[in-house]
ZAMARGU-4260 file (C-alpha; in steps of 0.2 Angstrom, whole numbers, plus 5000, padded with zeros to 4 digits):
<rodrens>
0) 4871/5153/4753 | 4857/5165/4749 | 4844/5164/4736 | 4827/5173/4731 | 4811/5166/4724
5) 4799/5180/4717 | 4781/5179/4713 | 4774/5194/4706 | 4756/5199/4699 | 4750/5217/4694
10) 4756/5229/4708 | 4762/5218/4722 | 4775/5205/4724 | 4781/5192/4737 | 4799/5188/4739
15) 4805/5172/4748 | 4822/5172/4756 | 4832/5156/4757 | 4847/5156/4767 | 4857/5171/4775
20) 4856/5190/4769 | 4873/5197/4772 | 4881/5211/4763 | 4889/5201/4748 | 4871/5196/4744
25) 4863/5213/4745 | 4866/5217/4727 | 4857/5204/4721 | 4841/5208/4733 | 4843/5226/4726
30) 4844/5222/4708 | 4828/5212/4709 | 4818/5225/4720 | 4824/5239/4705 | 4817/5227/4693
35) 4801/5226/4702 | 4801/5243/4706 | 4803/5247/4686 | 4787/5235/4684 | 4776/5245/4695
40) 4777/5235/4710 | 4771/5244/4726 | 4765/5231/4738 | 4779/5220/4744 | 4779/5205/4754
45) 4795/5197/4761 | 4793/5179/4767 | 4807/5176/4780 | 4802/5158/4781 | 4819/5151/4777
50) 4830/5166/4783 | 4844/5161/4794 | 4852/5177/4796 | 4850/5195/4792 | 4865/5209/4794
55) 4865/5228/4794 | 4867/5229/4774 | 4852/5219/4773 | 4841/5228/4785 | 4847/5243/4774
60) 4840/5237/4760 | 4824/5233/4768 | 4823/5250/4774 | 4825/5257/4756 | 4811/5247/4750
65) 4799/5252/4764 | 4804/5270/4759 | 4799/5268/4740 | 4784/5258/4744 | 4778/5273/4754
70) 4783/5286/4741 | 4771/5275/4729 | 4756/5272/4742 | 4762/5255/4745 | 4767/5244/4758
75) 4780/5232/4763 | 4775/5216/4775 | 4786/5203/4782 | 4779/5185/4786 | 4787/5171/4796
80) 4799/5180/4804 | 4809/5169/4815 | 4812/5173/4834 | 4830/5176/4829 | 4827/5189/4815
85) 4814/5197/4825 | 4826/5201/4840 | 4837/5210/4827 | 4821/5220/4822 | 4816/5224/4840
90) 4835/5229/4846 | 4835/5240/4831 | 4818/5248/4833 | 4812/5243/4816 | 4796/5232/4822
95) 4785/5247/4822 | 4789/5252/4803 | 4784/5235/4796 | 4768/5225/4795 | 4775/5209/4804
100) 4766/5192/4804 | 4774/5177/4812
</rodrens>
């Protein structure tokens, strides 16, 4: 099961992930990110406190988000990253791209 909770204000949004993000869930995330982008959001905080699992398709969406935020002179920050998810980012050499607070 996967669920998103979004809090947006002005040009920033926090997206709280609940459950496991896999290929079947990425359309939901892409749709929400597209809506935020259309509303002028350029600063994104991904809250991974309740994220249990992340596959390569989820990482692809995060990278896409990083790129469009950068194009808009914005940023992407990840908070509450678990050891398990952090190991995926370490193996994939992605920790340097994102601002991460554990």
